C-alpha positions in Angstrom: 0.0 0.0 0.0 1.4 3.4 -1.0 1.0 6.3 1.5 1.4 9.9 0.6 1.6 12.8 3.2 -2.0 13.7 2.3 -3.2 10.3 3.5 -2.1 11.0 7.0 -4.3 13.6 8.7 -4.2 15.2 12.1 -4.9 12.8 15.0 -4.7 9.6 12.9 -2.4 6.7 13.7 1.1 6.6 12.2 1.8 4.7 9.0 4.9 3.1 7.6 6.1 3.6 4.0 7.8 0.6 2.6 10.0 -0.1 -0.5 10.3 -3.8 -1.5 8.9 -4.8 1.8 11.5 -2.9 3.9 10.3 0.1 5.9 11.9 3.4 4.6 9.9 6.0 6.4 7.3 6.4 9.2 4.6 9.1 8.8 3.3 10.3 12.2 0.6 12.8 13.0 1.8 16.3 13.9 0.3 18.8 16.3 -0.5 22.1 14.6 1.5 25.0 16.0 -0.3 28.3 16.5 1.2 31.0 14.2 2.1 34.5 15.4 1.7 37.4 13.1 5.1 38.9 12.4 7.7 39.9 14.9 5.8 42.9 16.4 3.1 41.5 18.8 1.8 45.0 19.6 1.5 46.2 16.0 -1.7 48.1 15.4 -2.9 48.5 11.8 -5.0 51.7 11.4 -8.5 51.3 10.1 -7.7 53.4 7.0 -4.7 51.3 6.0 -6.3 50.1 2.8 -7.7 53.5 1.8 -6.1 55.4 -1.2 -3.3 57.8 -0.2 -4.0 61.5 -0.3 -2.7 63.1 -3.5 0.1 64.9 -1.7 1.4 61.7 -0.2 1.0 59.8 -3.4 3.0 62.4 -5.3 5.9 62.1 -2.8 6.0 58.3 -3.2 6.0 58.6 -7.0 8.9 61.1 -6.9 7.0 64.2 -8.0 9.4 67.0 -7.0 6.6 69.6 -7.2 4.8 68.4 -4.1 
């Protein structure tokens, strides 16, 4: 029986992968690790983060020397 990593889900029993009857790998369930967002735990993203920039700010980012 062939076993791929997709065949072993969370919390299932371990399975052995064999080649010509000899065990070559053992797939075991893993415990999911909670992920932390970035390296700044106290980072606050402002509500208007996704809003378009004001024209004066946009001109400075685009290198307009007249602003």
